[in-house]
Backbone as CSV, one residue per row, in Angstrom:
resi,resn,N_x,N_y,N_z,CA_x,CA_y,CA_z,C_x,C_y,C_z
1,MET,-133.186,154.939,78.071,-132.887,154.411,76.729,-134.006,154.744,75.748
2,LYS,-135.246,154.556,76.255,-136.401,154.836,75.397,-136.437,156.295,74.971
3,ASN,-136.086,157.189,75.919,-136.080,158.627,75.603,-135.014,158.973,74.577
4,ARG,-133.855,158.287,74.672,-132.780,158.555,73.698,-133.198,158.141,72.287
5,ARG,-133.844,156.971,72.201,-134.291,156.508,70.878,-135.342,157.454,70.306
6,GLY,-136.234,157.895,71.164,-137.266,158.832,70.706,-136.667,160.148,70.255
7,HIS,-135.648,160.597,70.973,-134.969,161.848,70.605,-134.242,161.706,69.265
8,ALA,-133.537,160.559,69.076,-132.818,160.305,67.821,-133.795,160.209,66.653
9,LEU,-134.941,159.545,66.881,-135.951,159.414,65.830,-136.517,160.777,65.447
10,ALA,-136.740,161.622,66.448,-137.267,162.968,66.178,-136.261,163.781,65.352
11,LEU,-134.966,163.645,65.664,-133.936,164.353,64.890,-133.888,163.878,63.441
12,MET,-134.037,162.569,63.246,-134.016,162.018,61.881,-135.207,162.527,61.066
13,ILE,-136.368,162.570,61.698,-137.574,163.051,61.003,-137.413,164.527,60.643
14,PHE,-136.832,165.296,61.550,-136.601,166.725,61.306,-135.631,166.929,60.133
15,ALA,-134.544,166.120,60.110,-133.553,166.226,59.030,-134.175,165.868,57.689
16,LEU,-134.995,164.803,57.659,-135.652,164.414,56.411,-136.619,165.485,55.928
17,ALA,-137.292,166.133,56.866,-138.224,167.205,56.484,-137.476,168.368,55.828
18,LEU,-136.250,168.631,56.321,-135.455,169.708,55.725,-134.952,169.343,54.339
19,LEU,-134.598,168.082,54.141,-134.024,167.640,52.862,-135.067,167.341,51.798
20,ALA,-136.288,167.072,52.207,-137.319,166.627,51.256,-137.499,167.544,50.063
21,PRO,-137.595,168.889,50.240,-137.787,169.752,49.049,-136.647,169.649,48.052
22,ASN,-135.389,169.581,48.549,-134.234,169.482,47.650,-134.186,168.141,46.943
23,LEU,-134.566,167.060,47.669,-134.588,165.745,47.033,-135.637,165.687,45.937
24,ALA,-136.790,166.308,46.182,-137.858,166.322,45.172,-137.426,167.120,43.955
25,LEU,-136.716,168.230,44.190,-136.251,169.054,43.073,-135.232,168.311,42.232
26,ALA,-134.321,167.597,42.914,-133.296,166.853,42.181,-133.918,165.744,41.355
27,ALA,-135.012,165.170,41.829,-135.654,164.072,41.114,-136.527,164.549,39.979
28,SER,-136.895,165.832,39.956,-137.774,166.351,38.908,-137.017,166.488,37.594
29,PRO,-137.725,166.450,36.424,-137.059,166.509,35.122,-136.193,167.743,34.959
30,GLY,-136.591,168.856,35.491,-135.799,170.078,35.330,-135.032,170.427,36.580
31,GLY,-134.806,169.438,37.465,-134.170,169.701,38.744,-132.688,169.945,38.648
32,LEU,-132.012,169.741,39.782,-130.594,170.062,39.889,-129.768,169.113,39.037
33,GLY,-129.615,169.415,37.764,-128.786,168.592,36.896,-129.476,167.357,36.364
34,GLY,-130.808,167.278,36.485,-131.538,166.136,35.965,-131.500,166.110,34.445
35,PRO,-132.033,165.059,33.816,-131.983,164.943,32.352,-132.611,166.113,31.633
36,GLY,-133.666,166.707,32.216,-134.327,167.833,31.557,-133.812,169.179,32.011
37,ALA,-132.719,169.182,32.774,-132.207,170.448,33.321,-131.630,171.308,32.216
38,PRO,-131.906,172.611,32.226,-131.312,173.486,31.220,-129.820,173.612,31.471
39,PRO,-129.017,173.798,30.409,-127.577,173.948,30.614,-127.296,175.221,31.392
40,PRO,-126.191,175.238,32.145,-125.860,176.462,32.880,-125.594,177.594,31.914
41,PRO,-125.925,178.833,32.279,-125.693,179.953,31.363,-124.209,180.122,31.077
42,ALA,-123.915,180.500,29.845,-122.516,180.724,29.470,-121.986,181.929,30.217
43,ALA,-120.729,181.837,30.595,-120.116,182.970,31.291,-120.027,184.145,30.338
44,PRO,-120.420,185.341,30.761,-120.350,186.489,29.863,-118.907,186.850,29.544
45,THR,-118.675,187.292,28.328,-117.336,187.742,27.952,-117.344,189.255,27.865
46,GLU,-116.290,189.859,28.377,-116.230,191.312,28.408,-115.698,191.880,27.097
47,SER,-115.061,191.011,26.279,-114.374,191.546,25.111,-115.291,191.811,23.932
48,THR,-116.448,191.129,23.877,-117.276,191.301,22.693,-118.720,191.605,23.041
49,CYS,-119.406,192.180,22.077,-120.845,192.354,22.184,-121.393,192.369,20.771
50,THR,-122.660,192.021,20.624,-123.196,191.834,19.282,-124.479,192.613,19.025
51,ALA,-124.770,193.596,19.856,-125.989,194.376,19.636,-125.907,195.092,18.293
52,GLU,-127.047,195.222,17.632,-127.069,195.876,16.332,-128.005,197.068,16.334
53,ALA,-127.664,198.039,15.518,-128.522,199.202,15.300,-128.692,199.364,13.798
54,ASN,-129.915,199.276,13.313,-130.198,199.370,11.874,-129.415,198.340,11.070
55,GLY,-129.286,197.143,11.654,-128.602,196.076,10.932,-127.092,196.149,11.015
56,VAL,-126.549,197.122,11.705,-125.100,197.263,11.835,-124.749,197.153,13.308
57,ALA,-123.822,196.254,13.645,-123.422,196.107,15.044,-122.902,197.437,15.553
58,SER,-123.281,197.790,16.758,-122.979,199.107,17.293,-122.019,199.056,18.458
59,SER,-120.923,199.794,18.383,-119.980,199.860,19.487,-120.593,200.615,20.653
60,GLU,-121.586,201.450,20.396,-122.187,202.227,21.474,-122.957,201.322,22.434
61,ALA,-123.340,200.126,21.957,-124.043,199.200,22.825,-123.073,198.481,23.763
62,CYS,-121.796,198.554,23.502,-120.782,197.913,24.335,-119.606,198.868,24.453
63,PRO,-119.751,199.940,25.192,-118.710,200.958,25.222,-117.443,200.493,25.924
64,ALA,-116.339,201.145,25.622,-115.118,200.883,26.359,-115.331,201.242,27.817
65,VAL,-114.499,200.705,28.679,-114.643,200.980,30.103,-114.630,202.484,30.335
66,LYS,-113.692,203.167,29.716,-113.637,204.623,29.775,-113.341,205.127,28.370
67,LYS,-113.896,206.274,28.016,-113.669,206.818,26.681,-112.423,207.684,26.639
68,ALA,-111.768,207.659,25.493,-110.632,208.542,25.267,-111.132,209.980,25.170
69,ARG,-110.252,210.925,25.483,-110.593,212.345,25.341,-110.091,212.822,23.987
70,LEU,-110.825,213.761,23.403,-110.440,214.353,22.125,-110.232,215.838,22.347
71,VAL,-108.986,216.280,22.203,-108.628,217.680,22.447,-107.854,218.208,21.243
72,GLY,-108.433,219.185,20.564,-107.752,219.762,19.408,-107.428,218.758,18.323
73,GLY,-108.289,217.767,18.158,-108.085,216.764,17.118,-107.193,215.615,17.540
74,GLU,-106.611,215.686,18.731,-105.727,214.626,19.224,-106.448,213.811,20.288
75,ALA,-106.302,212.492,20.219,-106.942,211.603,21.186,-105.989,211.309,22.333
76,PHE,-106.554,211.206,23.531,-105.790,210.861,24.725,-106.435,209.644,25.372
77,ALA,-105.645,208.587,25.515,-106.166,207.331,26.073,-106.628,207.531,27.506
78,PRO,-107.713,206.879,27.886,-108.181,206.993,29.273,-107.244,206.276,30.228
79,ALA,-107.230,206.708,31.468,-106.420,206.045,32.491,-106.865,204.592,32.617
80,GLY,-105.908,203.708,32.720,-106.229,202.297,32.879,-106.489,201.558,31.589
81,ALA,-106.377,202.234,30.430,-106.582,201.548,29.152,-105.458,200.535,28.938
82,PRO,-105.758,199.393,28.315,-104.707,198.414,28.031,-103.601,199.022,27.171
83,ALA,-102.411,198.448,27.277,-101.256,198.964,26.533,-101.538,199.025,25.036
84,GLY,-102.206,198.000,24.492,-102.503,197.986,23.064,-103.379,199.143,22.630
85,VAL,-104.306,199.527,23.484,-105.191,200.660,23.183,-104.391,201.954,23.169
86,ARG,-103.526,202.135,24.150,-102.683,203.339,24.189,-101.778,203.413,22.968
87,LEU,-101.226,202.272,22.569,-100.330,202.250,21.404,-101.084,202.541,20.109
88,ALA,-102.304,202.010,19.989,-103.112,202.277,18.789,-103.429,203.765,18.696
89,ILE,-103.762,204.378,19.809,-104.088,205.806,19.831,-102.849,206.638,19.502
90,GLU,-101.716,206.280,20.056,-100.467,207.007,19.758,-100.127,206.915,18.272
91,ALA,-100.276,205.716,17.710,-99.977,205.539,16.286,-100.921,206.387,15.435
92,ALA,-102.209,206.333,15.729,-103.181,207.116,14.969,-102.900,208.608,15.101
93,ASN,-102.572,209.056,16.301,-102.257,210.482,16.495,-101.099,210.938,15.620
94,SER,-100.151,210.041,15.387,-98.960,210.430,14.617,-99.259,210.704,13.151
95,ILE,-100.424,210.244,12.645,-100.776,210.517,11.237,-102.088,211.288,11.123
96,ARG,-102.564,211.853,12.213,-103.907,212.444,12.240,-104.038,213.726,11.425
97,THR,-102.951,214.288,10.934,-103.050,215.495,10.101,-102.716,215.211,8.642
98,LYS,-102.482,213.947,8.299,-102.140,213.586,6.919,-103.373,213.711,6.022
99,PRO,-103.164,213.986,4.745,-104.315,214.065,3.823,-104.774,212.680,3.391
100,TYR,-105.941,212.639,2.756,-106.418,211.390,2.170,-105.673,211.146,0.861
101,VAL,-105.109,209.954,0.723,-104.452,209.527,-0.517,-104.904,208.100,-0.797
102,TRP,-105.526,207.884,-1.935,-105.986,206.545,-2.277,-104.790,205.605,-2.345
103,GLY,-104.859,204.495,-1.628,-103.760,203.528,-1.594,-102.676,203.882,-0.590
104,GLY,-102.815,205.035,0.061,-101.805,205.465,1.021,-101.744,204.568,2.241
105,GLY,-100.525,204.221,2.633,-100.333,203.359,3.786,-100.307,201.887,3.454
106,HIS,-100.282,201.538,2.157,-100.268,200.130,1.764,-98.915,199.677,1.234
107,ARG,-98.243,200.518,0.505,-96.903,200.132,0.030,-95.879,200.237,1.148
108,SER,-96.091,201.178,2.039,-95.199,201.393,3.174,-96.042,201.873,4.349
109,TRP,-95.625,201.525,5.569,-96.358,201.999,6.730,-96.374,203.515,6.790
110,TYR,-95.274,204.117,6.395,-95.170,205.582,6.447,-95.387,206.147,5.052
111,SER,-96.356,207.050,4.939,-96.783,207.551,3.646,-97.113,209.036,3.749
112,SER,-97.132,209.709,2.604,-97.489,211.138,2.599,-98.968,211.342,2.913
113,GLY,-99.769,210.300,2.749,-101.197,210.349,3.044,-101.729,208.936,3.168
114,TYR,-102.961,208.801,3.621,-103.530,207.474,3.892,-104.964,207.386,3.394
115,ASP,-105.308,206.187,2.911,-106.722,205.944,2.640,-107.330,205.298,3.888
116,CYS,-108.612,204.955,3.822,-109.307,204.479,5.030,-108.666,203.226,5.617
117,SER,-108.436,202.221,4.781,-107.880,200.979,5.306,-106.415,201.133,5.696
118,GLY,-105.699,202.020,5.004,-104.312,202.283,5.370,-104.223,202.921,6.745
119,ALA,-105.137,203.845,7.032,-105.145,204.529,8.335,-105.531,203.568,9.455
120,VAL,-106.541,202.732,9.217,-106.949,201.757,10.231,-105.835,200.732,10.448
121,SER,-105.236,200.276,9.349,-104.126,199.326,9.463,-102.971,199.916,10.266
122,PHE,-102.680,201.191,10.052,-101.583,201.849,10.757,-101.833,201.851,12.268
123,ALA,-103.059,202.163,12.677,-103.395,202.172,14.106,-103.286,200.764,14.693
124,LEU,-103.776,199.764,13.962,-103.702,198.385,14.444,-102.259,197.903,14.524
125,HIS,-101.451,198.309,13.550,-100.033,197.949,13.559,-99.335,198.566,14.774
126,GLY,-99.702,199.799,15.101,-99.120,200.452,16.270,-99.392,199.680,17.550
127,ALA,-100.533,198.989,17.594,-100.904,198.195,18.765,-100.396,196.760,18.677
128,ASN,-99.573,196.480,17.653,-99.044,195.127,17.424,-100.162,194.120,17.139
129,LEU,-101.215,194.593,16.473,-102.341,193.725,16.130,-102.373,193.376,14.648
130,LEU,-101.410,193.908,13.892,-101.377,193.693,12.450,-99.930,193.825,11.978
131,THR,-99.495,192.909,11.125,-98.112,192.962,10.637,-98.017,193.480,9.206
132,THR,-99.128,193.424,8.466,-99.156,193.860,7.074,-100.404,194.696,6.846
133,PRO,-100.300,195.818,6.117,-101.503,196.617,5.840,-102.543,195.790,5.088
134,LEU,-103.803,195.961,5.456,-104.895,195.257,4.794,-105.838,196.243,4.136
135,ASP,-106.434,195.834,2.999,-107.441,196.687,2.375,-108.788,196.447,3.057
136,SER,-109.783,197.221,2.664,-111.093,197.148,3.324,-111.703,195.756,3.250
137,GLY,-111.623,195.134,2.083,-112.185,193.789,1.928,-111.519,192.780,2.844
138,SER,-110.199,192.888,2.987,-109.480,191.951,3.855,-109.791,192.188,5.322
139,LEU,-110.059,193.429,5.685,-110.395,193.728,7.077,-111.751,193.155,7.480
140,GLU,-112.566,192.770,6.482,-113.845,192.128,6.788,-113.656,190.778,7.488
141,SER,-112.474,190.169,7.329,-112.222,188.871,7.975,-111.083,188.937,8.987
142,TRP,-110.617,190.141,9.299,-109.555,190.298,10.292,-110.096,190.037,11.700
143,GLY,-109.259,189.507,12.580,-109.638,189.361,13.982,-110.810,188.425,14.205
144,GLU,-111.660,188.789,15.157,-112.811,187.978,15.524,-114.102,188.754,15.272
145,GLY,-115.198,188.015,15.120,-116.476,188.643,14.813,-117.066,189.414,15.981
146,GLY,-117.804,190.466,15.659,-118.486,191.257,16.672,-117.675,192.450,17.137
147,ALA,-118.347,193.305,17.878,-117.702,194.512,18.387,-116.855,194.197,19.604
148,GLY,-115.743,194.883,19.727,-114.883,194.709,20.879,-115.202,195.714,21.969
149,ARG,-114.583,195.533,23.094,-114.805,196.457,24.203,-113.982,197.728,24.025
150,TRP,-112.803,197.593,23.414,-111.903,198.741,23.255,-111.645,199.115,21.802
151,ILE,-111.461,198.127,20.942,-111.110,198.389,19.537,-112.049,197.592,18.643
152,THR,-112.777,198.298,17.785,-113.690,197.652,16.841,-113.422,198.192,15.447
153,VAL,-113.340,197.286,14.483,-113.148,197.671,13.082,-114.437,197.389,12.321
154,TYR,-114.877,198.370,11.538,-116.066,198.255,10.684,-115.580,198.289,9.243
155,ALA,-115.887,197.249,8.487,-115.343,197.166,7.129,-116.365,196.650,6.134
156,ASN,-116.273,197.190,4.917,-116.945,196.591,3.770,-116.003,196.759,2.579
157,LYS,-116.438,196.389,1.409,-115.506,196.401,0.281,-115.092,197.796,-0.164
158,SER,-115.839,198.829,0.244,-115.505,200.173,-0.213,-115.006,201.109,0.884
159,HIS,-115.227,200.750,2.156,-114.793,201.664,3.221,-114.543,200.893,4.517
160,THR,-113.680,201.442,5.338,-113.456,200.895,6.670,-113.125,202.017,7.633
161,TYR,-113.509,201.824,8.878,-113.143,202.762,9.938,-113.054,201.979,11.237
162,ALA,-112.524,202.598,12.272,-112.387,201.923,13.558,-112.964,202.798,14.666
163,VAL,-113.393,202.168,15.726,-113.750,202.876,16.954,-112.777,202.384,18.019
164,ILE,-111.982,203.312,18.533,-110.940,202.981,19.505,-111.212,203.769,20.782
165,ALA,-111.442,203.060,21.868,-111.744,203.684,23.159,-112.847,204.734,23.038
166,GLY,-113.861,204.416,22.245,-115.025,205.284,22.141,-114.915,206.434,21.162
167,LEU,-113.816,206.529,20.393,-113.670,207.570,19.363,-113.567,206.912,17.993
168,ARG,-114.171,207.558,16.989,-114.090,207.019,15.623,-112.802,207.471,14.950
169,TRP,-112.127,206.517,14.328,-110.924,206.784,13.544,-111.286,206.522,12.091
170,ASP,-111.358,207.589,11.279,-111.946,207.495,9.950,-111.230,208.467,9.007
171,THR,-111.306,208.204,7.723,-110.738,209.144,6.738,-111.820,209.852,5.942
172,ALA,-113.078,209.668,6.312,-114.169,210.251,5.530,-114.273,211.760,5.688
173,GLY,-113.465,212.320,6.567,-113.404,213.779,6.674,-114.218,214.348,7.813
174,ASN,-113.790,215.497,8.288,-114.532,216.261,9.286,-114.228,217.739,9.058
175,THR,-114.437,218.570,10.039,-114.263,220.010,9.834,-112.817,220.394,9.532
176,SER,-111.870,219.524,9.884,-110.461,219.859,9.614,-109.965,219.278,8.302
177,GLY,-110.849,218.692,7.519,-110.459,218.198,6.203,-110.576,216.696,6.079
178,SER,-110.248,216.224,4.900,-110.365,214.806,4.606,-109.034,214.123,4.883
179,GLY,-109.108,212.915,5.405,-107.900,212.183,5.760,-108.072,211.554,7.123
180,PRO,-107.028,210.923,7.660,-107.159,210.264,8.976,-107.494,211.267,10.074
181,ARG,-108.658,211.119,10.682,-109.098,212.057,11.714,-109.882,211.311,12.786
182,TRP,-109.870,211.863,13.995,-110.683,211.359,15.093,-112.032,212.077,15.105
183,SER,-113.049,211.403,15.605,-114.355,212.010,15.764,-115.043,211.410,16.986
184,LYS,-115.859,212.218,17.658,-116.627,211.712,18.790,-117.857,210.926,18.336
185,LYS,-118.288,211.165,17.096,-119.441,210.450,16.568,-118.976,209.082,16.089
186,THR,-119.458,208.010,16.719,-118.909,206.693,16.420,-119.539,205.983,15.226
187,THR,-120.615,206.520,14.673,-121.176,205.905,13.466,-120.383,206.367,12.253
188,ALA,-120.451,205.594,11.200,-119.641,205.880,10.017,-120.054,207.163,9.333
189,ALA,-119.053,207.922,8.860,-119.345,209.090,8.041,-119.775,208.638,6.649
190,ALA,-119.253,207.495,6.202,-119.651,206.931,4.911,-120.753,205.903,5.156
191,PRO,-121.921,206.077,4.528,-123.041,205.168,4.790,-122.779,203.772,4.249
192,GLY,-123.547,202.822,4.729,-123.439,201.458,4.232,-123.482,200.452,5.356
193,ARG,-123.553,199.189,4.968,-123.531,198.103,5.949,-122.095,197.632,6.121
194,TYR,-121.729,197.312,7.339,-120.355,196.954,7.651,-120.270,195.600,8.359
195,VAL,-119.185,194.884,8.076,-118.835,193.719,8.859,-118.073,194.223,10.071
196,VAL,-118.420,193.695,11.243,-117.863,194.219,12.494,-116.874,193.207,13.072
197,ARG,-115.650,193.676,13.344,-114.576,192.790,13.807,-113.839,193.415,14.986
198,HIS,-113.169,192.587,15.742,-112.353,193.099,16.845,-111.160,192.162,17.051
199,ALA,-110.170,192.655,17.781,-109.019,191.825,18.139,-109.315,191.089,19.441
200,ALA,-108.885,189.855,19.536,-109.096,189.082,20.769,-108.522,189.838,21.960
201,GLY,-109.315,189.951,22.995,-108.867,190.633,24.200,-109.165,192.103,24.235
202,TYR,-109.628,192.649,23.113,-109.930,194.076,23.044,-111.393,194.318,22.659
């Protein structure tokens, strides 16, 4: 009997020795959920990022999972891109040879030419992310703040452009002329500071 009690006592002492560090940590101000404990870190979100370059949020700091390919001025969505991304790219491709026309794409979705906000609105409409064309100023408050993972809109009162699956959709012109065009360079062709927006989930 005496040996059993001694054995049980030894087991209890061993168990307490194992628990002591955790009990001390829990009792400390910054311990496991104590009053001084820091809050748990927020779960990271994949849809947005807020890194900035020269005061302008940069999509390059939060690239799409895979970039679209640009072949002969036409964009091709990467494999596995969300349906909305594929639809936005298809819509943009359908007007990618149109000329620049101030106000184009605002009275009607289909126009002989497009201005910057008309072209961006057209791509967003193709993805079912917009029901009415918006001008550049209105796009400053469209969607949610910050850059998206797949679709990001950069807007100010005088110009707007989008980065879709890692390609810039802009009307500021390139080697094939002025108007809605794709570019691999994701920074704006028109200088200035931009408000950065994205659609929820993209």
